[in-house]
N, C-alpha and C positions, 0 to 999 in steps of 0.2 A: 472514378479516375482511370484513365487509360494507361495501360502498360507501355513502357518505352523499351526499344530493342537496339542493340548494336551487334557487332560481330561476336562479342564476348559473352553477353548476358542479356537478360530481360529484367526489367525493375519497374517500380513505381516510385514517385518522388513523394517522399513522407518526411516531415521534420522529426528530428530526435528530441529527446528530453533528458534532463539531468535529475538527480536525486534531490537537488535544492528546490526545483519547481514542482516535482512530483515525487514525494517520499516513497509512495507505494509504486514499485516498478510494475506490479501486476496491473493495477488500475490505470497507471500511466501508459502502458502498452495498449490497453483496451481503448483508452481515450484517444490515442492517436489513430487507431483504426477507425473509430467512430467518426473522427474528422474526415478521414479519407473516403468514407462512404456517405458523407454529408448527413449523418444522423444527429438529431438534436438532443444530445445527451453528453454531459461534461464530465471531466475528471472530479470536480467537486461533488457533483451528484453521485457518482460512482462510489466515492469513499464514503458519502453520507448513507446512501442506500445500504451499502455493505456494513455500516456501522463502524468502520475503521476510524471514522473522524471522532468517534466517542469513547474509543477504547483507550486505556492506559495499561501498559503491560511491561513487565520486566522478567528476566530469566533468573532462575535460582542462582546462577554464577554470573549474572550480568552480561550475558551474551548479547550481542547486537541483533541477533535474529528476533528478539522481542519486538522490534520494530517493524516486523514483516506481517502483513494481514493474514497469512497462511500458518502462522506459528502460534501455538497456544489456542486461544479462543478465536476460531476461524471468523474472518471478516470478509467473506467473498460471495457467499451463496445469493444473498438478496440482491447484490450488485449485478450478479450474472443474470438473475431474473429480469433486470432492468433493460438489459441489452436487447434491442429489437432485431437481432439476427440469430439464426440457428447456427450451431457450431458442430464440428466433428473434431473430437480430441483423440490424440495419439500419445498415451502415457507410456513412459519407459522408466519408471522409478527404480533406481539401482537396488532397493530393497524388496522389490516385487518382480518375481521371475516369470510372470505370466506370458511375456512375449518371447521368452527364450526358445520354446519349442520350434518356432518358425521365424527367427529373427530377420532373415533375408526377406521374407514376404512382408513383414511388418514394416521394415525400412522401405521397401519399394512402394508400398501403399502410401506411406507417409510422404515420401518425396513426390509421388504423382499428386497428392493432395495439395502440396505446396506449390507445385508447378501450375496446377489448375487455378489456384487462388490468384497468384501473381498475374497470370495470363488474363483474368477477368478484372485485375486492377485492384485487388484487395490484399494488403499486407497480411502476414501471418504472425500469430502470437507464439513466442517460444520462451523457455526458461528452465532454470534449475533453481539455484538458490535465489537468483534475482532475474527478472524477466526483460525481454526486449523484443524487437521486431525482425522478422525475416522480410526484406523488402524487395528481393530479386534472387534470381537463380542462374546458374550455368550448368552445362553438362546435363541437360534435360532433367533438371530438378535435384540433381544430386550434390550440387554445391550451392551454398546459400549466402547471399549478400545480405548483411544485417546492420542494425543500429541497436545500440545497447547503452543505457545510462552510465553503466560502469566501464565503458571503453571510450576514453577521451570525452567523458561527460555527455556523450550522446551526440557529439558534433561530427563524427567521422564514420563513414561507411566502411565495413570490413568484411572479408571472407570469413565465415564461421570456422573453417579449418585452419585458419592462420593466426588465431589468438588462443589464449588460454584464460583461466579464471571464470568469473561469473558469465562473461560474454560468450565463450565458446570453447572450442577444442574437443570436449567430449559431447556425445549424443545428449540432447536436452532431456530433462526429466519429463517435460510435458510439451506438446505442440497443440495449438488450437487453430483450426481452420474455420473461418467463418464462410459458411456455404451459401446462404441465401436470407433475404429478410423474412421475419416472421409475418404470418398473416395477422391482421388485425385482432381476431379473437384469441391469438396466442400471447398477445402482449399484456403484461401486468399493469394494471392502472396505477397512476402516480400515487393517489391516496393510499392504496394497499401497500406499496413499497414504502412510503413514508411511515406508515404505522408499524410495519414490520421492523424498520430501522430503530424506531424509538423504543419498541419492545426489546430489541437486542441490546440497545444502550442501558436500559434498567437492568436486564439480566446480567450484563457483564459487570456492572458495578458491585452486584452482590455475590458473584461467583466465588471469588476467592482464588482458585487455582485451576488451571488446566495443564495436565502433564507437568513439565518443569517450569511453567510460566504462571507468575502471579498476575492477576488482573483486577481492575476496578480498585476499590478502596484498599484491598489487601496489597496491591502492587505498590502503592504509596508507602505502606508500612515497611515492606521488604526494602524499597529503594532508599528511604530515609534511614533505616537501619544500616544499610551497606555504607552510605555515606558517613554516618556517625562512627561506624566501626573503622573506616579509613582514618577519619579525623582523630580517633582515639588510639590509633596504631595497633588495633586488634586483628588487622588482616595481614596475613603472611605475604600476599601478592597483590596489592591494590591496582598495580598497573594492569593486571589481567582483565579488570572490569571497566577500565576507562573508555574503551571504544563503545561498550554497550551503554554506559552512562551517557556519554555524549550524543550518540545516535537516538537513544529513547527520549532524551531532553529535546533534541532537534524535532523529532516526529511528534512529540506531544504538542509543542507550539504549532507546528504546521497543522496538525489535525484540528486542534480547537479553534484556530483562526477560521478554517473552512467550515466547521460546525456552527460557529456563530453566524456567519453570513447566510448559510443555507437555512438555518432555522428561521432567521428573520425574513427570508423569502417564503418559506413554507408556511409560516404562520398566516400569511395572506390568503391561504387556501382554507382557512378555517374562521370561525367566528367566535364571539363572545369570551367566555373564560378560557376556552381552549387556545384561542389566539394569544390572549394575554399571557398564559402560562409559557407558551413557546417563545414569546418575546422575552419574557423574564429569563428563560434558560439561555437565550442568545446572548442576553446582556451579561450574564454570569460568564459565559465563555469568552466574550470580549474582554471583560475585566481580568480574566485569568491569563489571557495572552499578553495583555498590556503589562501585568505584574511579572510574568515569566521573562519577557524579553526587554525589560526596561533598561535602557542604557547600553544595550548589546547590539552590535552590527550583525552578529551571527551567534547562535546558541553555543557554538563550539568555543567562542571566546571565553565562556565561563566554564563549561564542562569540557576540559581540554582532552584531546586525543592522547594515546599512551606515548607517542613519540615526544610529547611535551611534559612528561611526568615531572621533571625537575622545576617546571614553571608552575605547577599546580599548588597553589598556596592554601594554607588553612583558611585565609580570608575568603577565597574563592569557594571553597567547599562549604563554609557556613553561610555564605551568600546563596549558594544553589539550595542549601537545606531550607533557608528562609522562604525562598520563592516557591519550592515544591510544598512546604506547609500551607502557604497561602493558596496555591493552586488546588490542593486538595479540598480546602474548604469551599472554593468556588465550584469545583467539580461536584461536590456533594449537594450544594444548593441548586445546580443546574439539573442534576438527575432527580432531585425532588420535584422541581418545576415540571420536568417531563412526565413524572409519575402523575402529578396533578393534571396535566393536560390530558393524558390518557384516561384518567377517571372521568373526564368531562366529555369526551368524544361520544 
């Protein structure tokens, strides 16, 4: 994709995205860059290779960060291996002071990398709590034109230094510049990526907890206990967990819908019992999604956000509990089918 120029800026035309279509802003940003460089790798494949599509996770205190692929059990490494481009990363985590001794040089190198990437027509991946795209620059790379799913739902370009929150204002925690395509021998074969994803799906189900995040079967236990405690009046501030409850419910449906169709497609790359077990897992995920979303236009219609606390009824909580209990059984059955598939490979 060729860069465009006017008197103010240099930029590349890239479509934005929102959290409804791509719940993982990390993989969503990568998917848009892949589109811009005409690479044959999709968002669905990224979140499946990274095993995010197979994860269920909730935070100790129901923080919505549990719906992020880099919180708790990380779901990013194998997806990064799938990307057919080399990257140079510029990390500036606020809790890591390694760049402080020569901050000016670090920022100058980062801005030069961003400028060079846009000049060759490749957007730049940036983010802190949530990720977006640098699609242009001004002032010789020191100002960045961006798109971000948490700024106007990804529909409006903006200058990074003119907004606040997830989208900008502060220097990002991380910036990834895609430098050049990988040579053929560097690229990880599809089957290897698939097997690694399935292994991680199994491991996550049995892990229990990573830091402050429950994962797999244990996540359902914590989630259902939280909802039951809200229903029984045992929580002092149930409103504090409503955003996490709603977001994790949304992400769970989003992820399993993609896992079902990806497994169905991947099964065709295998034969015999392996293929049948993968198709069985896909069917369980499909049934799970149907039950979780039955009668809902949006998951948030049942798992309400905190600004609608007064509308959150006992019937709604009991309904969600029932859906999650059924989902847990389908999830267990799907993981068992994946285990059986792995045993026959």
